[in-house]
N, C-alpha and C positions, 0 to 999 in steps of 0.2 A: 504494500500500500504506500502510495506517495503521500507524504505528509505535506501540509501547507507550510509555506516558508515565512519566517520572521526576518525581515531585513533590518540589520543594525546599521544605521546611517552614521558612518564615521566622518571625522573632519578630513579636510584636504591634508594629505601627508606633507605637502610642501610648506604648510604653515607652521609645522613643528610645535604643535600645541601639546607638549609632552604630558602634562597632567590629564588633559582630556583624552589623549590617545591611550594613556595608561588605564584610565577608568573604562574606556570602551573595550580594550583588550581583555581586562579582567572579567567584564560581563560576558563577552563572547566565550571565553575559555570555560567559565562556569556553566553556561547554558549548554555548551557542546558536551560537557561531561554528564549531563542529565539525560539518560536514555528514555525517560518516561514522558518527555514533553510531547504535547499534541501538535507540535510544529517543529520545523527544522530551522535553527538559527544560522544566518549567514551574514557576513560583513558586506556592506556596500561602501566601496572606497573608490572615489573618482580618481582617475589618473591624470587627466588634463588639468593644468592650472596655467592660466594665461598671465604672462608677465609682459604686458604691453606698455603700460604707463611708466613703469620704473626704468624703461629703456630710453625714455625721451629726457635727456639731461635738463633742458630748460624748463620742463614742466614742473619739476620739483620746487622751483623758485616761486611758483604762483599757487600751487595747490598741494594739499596733503595727499601725495600720490599713493603712498603705501595704503592708507585708509581707503582711498578710492579704488585701488586695485583689489583689495580684499573684498570690498562691497561688490565689485564687478563679478568676481568669481563666485561669491556666496549667493548673490541674487540673480545671476544670469547663467554662468557656466555650469554650476552644480545642478540647477533645475533641468537644463538641457541634457546633462549626463544621466540624470535620474529617469527621464522619460524613456531612455533606451532600455532600462532594465526593470522598471517598476512592475511590469506585467508578470514577472516571475514570482512576485511576492504577494502574500495575502495580508500581512501585517507589517507595520513599520515602527521602529523605535529610533528616534533621533537622539543620539547620545549626548549632544551638546546643544543647549538652548540657543546658542548663537546662530544655529542653522535652522531655527524653528520656522523661518520663512518657507522651508520646503514642504510644510504641511499644506500650503496652498496648491501644491502640485501632486498631492497624495490623497487617498481616501481618508479624510479627517476622522471618520468614525472608526477607523482601524489603525490609527496612528497615535503614538505617545511621544512625549518630549521629556527629557531629563533636564530639569532646571537646577543647575549647581548654585547659582546665586543671581542677584539682580544687577550686577555691575554693568552689564551690557546696556541696561536701560536707565542708568542714572541720569543721563542728560534729559530724558523724558520725564522722569519722576521728580528730579530736583534741578530744574534748568538754571536757577540762579547760582547754584553751587558748582554744577558740572556743565559748563558751557561747551557746546559743540556746534559745528556748522549745520546749516539747514539740510544739506545733502545727507549727512550722517544721521540726523534725527529722522529724516524721512525713511531712510533705510531701516533703522531700528524700529520705527513704528510698524513697518511691514513685517519685520521679524516678530514683534510682539503680537500682532494680530494673528500670525500663524500659530503661535503658542496658544492663544486663546481659543482657536478652533479645534485643537487636538482633543482626542477622546480622553486621554490621561495626561497629567503633568506630575512627574515624580520629583521629589525634592529631598534634600539631605538632612536638614536640621529643623527643629521647631522655629528657630529664629528666621529662617528663610520663609517658612509658611506664614509666620506672623507679618513679615514684610509684604508678602503677596496679598494677604488679607487686608493689611493696613491701606494699601494703595488700591484695593478692590480690582485687582488685575484679572482674577480668574474666578470661576465658579468653584467654591470650596469642595463641592462634591467630586470634582475632577482630581483633587490632590491626593497623592499617595506618597507616604514617607518611605524612602529607601536609603538609609545611611550607607556610606561607603565602607569598604573593608580593608583588610590588611593582607598583603601578598605573603606567601609562605616563607619567603626569604627573611622576613622581619620577625625574628625570634630571639629570645635571650640566650639561646644555645650558641656558643661561639663556634666559628668555623675552625676546622683543623688544618685548613690550607694556609700557606703563607700569604700574607696580604701585601702586595706592592704598594697599595694606597697608604696603608699604615706605615710602611717602611719609609715612604716619602715624607711623612709628617714627623717621624722621629718619636722620641720617648716623652716629649713635653706634654703636660696636660693641655687640653684644648676645649674650647667652646665650639659647638657645631650649629650652623644655620643652613637650612635647606629651603631655597626660595628662588623665585624668578626676580627680575629687577623691576617689576611693576611698582608704581608709586605706592599702592596700598600695602606693600610689604614693609614699608617704612625702614628701609635699610639705613637711613640716617640715624634712627633710634638705635639700631643694632650697633653701628659704628661708634656712636657716642657712649653707649653703655659699655662697650668693650674697652674704649679708651679710658673710661673711668676705673674699671676694675683692673686694667692692665697696669695702671700706676701703682696699685697695691700688690699685684702679683705679676711682676715683669716677665716671669717665665711662661706665662699663659699665652697660648696661641688662639687665634680665631680661624676656624676652617669653615669656609662657605662653599656649598655645592649649588651652583647656579650659573646663570649667564654672566657675561663680561660686565664689569662695573661700568655704569654710565659715566660720562665725563664729570658730572656733578659729584658723583660718589668718589671718583678718583681725586678730585680737588679736596673733598672732605677728609679722605684718608691721609692725604699729604699734610693738610693743616693740622690734623690730630697727631701726626707723627707716629702712626701705627703700621705703616706699610710693611715693615720688615717682620711684623708679627702676624701677618695675615696670609693664609694659603687659600687660593680659590681652585676648586675642582669642577669638572664638567664632564658629562657623558659617561657617568659611572654605571656599571652593572648593578642591579638591585642587591646582589650578594655583597658587593663592595660597599654600597651605601649602608647596608645593614651592619656591616663590620664597623663602620664609622659611628653609627648610633651606639653600638655596644661599647665602644671604647671612649666615647665622648664623656668628658667630665660633666657637662650640662648641655642640653639642646635648647637653643633659644628660638622663640617664635615671636617676632615683633610686629606682626601685621595689625593694621588698624581696622581691616574688615576681611572676612572670610565667609565662604559658603559652608565649609566644613573644617578644613585644616588637617589634611592627611599627615603632614610631618609630625603632628602631635601624637596621633595614635601609633604611627610607625615607630617613633622614638620610644613610646611607652612599651610597645610590644617587645622591643629589644632591651628593655630594662633601663633605659636612659632617664635620668632626672630631667624634667622639662620645666622651664620658666617661660611663661607666655604672657601676651598682652591680656589685660582684664577686659575682654569683650564677651557678650553673651554666647556667641557661637563657640568660642574656645572653652568657656566654662561648661557648656553643655557637653562638648565632646571629651574634654579632659577631666571633668568632675573633680573629685578630691585628690586625684593623683598628680595634679599639676599645681605649681605655685604661680600666682598671677601678680602682675604689676600694672599700674596705671600707665597708659601709653607714653605720655610726654614727660613723665617725672623721672628724669635720668638718675637722680640721686637714689630713688627707690629701687631702680634696676640694679644699681651698683651695690646697694645695701643687701638686697636679696641674694645677689650672686656671691657677695663676700660671706654671708651667713651659710650658704650652701657649701662653699669651698672650705670654710673653717669648721663647720659642724655638719658633715654629711648625714648624720643620724637625725638631724632636724628636718630633713626632706621627707616628703611622702615615701613610705616604704616601697621597696621593690615589689613586694607582694601586691600592694595597692596599685602600683603602676601596671603590673601584668594583668591584674583582675579587671582594670578599666579597659585595657586594650582588648581583652577577651570578649567584650560586649559586641565587637564589630567583626564581621566576616563578609567576604565577597560571596560566599555561598548563600547567606541570608539575603544579601543585596539582590542577587540574581533570582532567588525564589520569589521575592516580592514582585519583581518586574514580570517574571514568567507567569505568575498567578494572575496578574492583571490581564495579560493577553489571552491566557487560557479561559478567562471568564467570557471573553468575546467568542472564542472558538466554540464554547459550550452553549 
């Protein structure tokens, strides 16, 4: 018997949306392991990505060409690619809400969208604070209307749901919570294999940060907090896993005089990242907003102490296993870090950290999503 197909709509590979790609891959892997599903899960991954605008040098002086090129591909190229394959599938799951415009080109009554957060719509929801051009807002309005048409909208945390309800964006009956999970590599059991990554860091104690260089990650807070604690513990290193520092961040590093104590890594395997979590003295998360905060639960699963920004999302995900600091109070960050370094027993216990992480799994995430589509199939 040929099972109906569930198409998981992935992001363009060319955009290198690592966290979104990771979540999509975890979902696909879990669904493929379930032999009792009434449908066959398959990935929909477009191969064509047009780079037209960024090849015109003078255009970048007049327009935000990278944003326009992204919009061109999301709003026109992807729908055209989808039309060629959509007849093969009975159900559709859009893995990233930034592509929710695709609901307009799919059977909405058989399509769901995963909403990780509302960042893509900030310029629509809070236009005075988040100013964007009319072309961007028009495109995001089209994306938002697509999400509003979907049969289901999955979300990560209660904070995301509360925001959706606050702005009255969606029918609450469409909303289904599906927290993210933890990959199998993230465990407190140390690897027996030699680690080239750890060898490159050396034997010094280090603070770990895993993040992109988006503004909301507040790397300025990270660097200032590290500079403060580094004055008291000069042997301490900062290891950051993420993209290249922006020019502004490079200037800040130089002005703080901490460049020789920072190590930046990129493109690590999950097993290597897990080893970093296990060996880190403390994992730092300095975001001012998150939809979930994967580094928090990944660090906890590896047994790492975590110090994070005191925002509702991270309190929900980290619970009593994380120590929290007000975002902009650098002195508080330094004091908390000093207390953790001088009195490790004052931290939440390792048992509490592992217990909190155990609440999350990709298997549970996938089952919640598959149950929703199974309800349509039945």
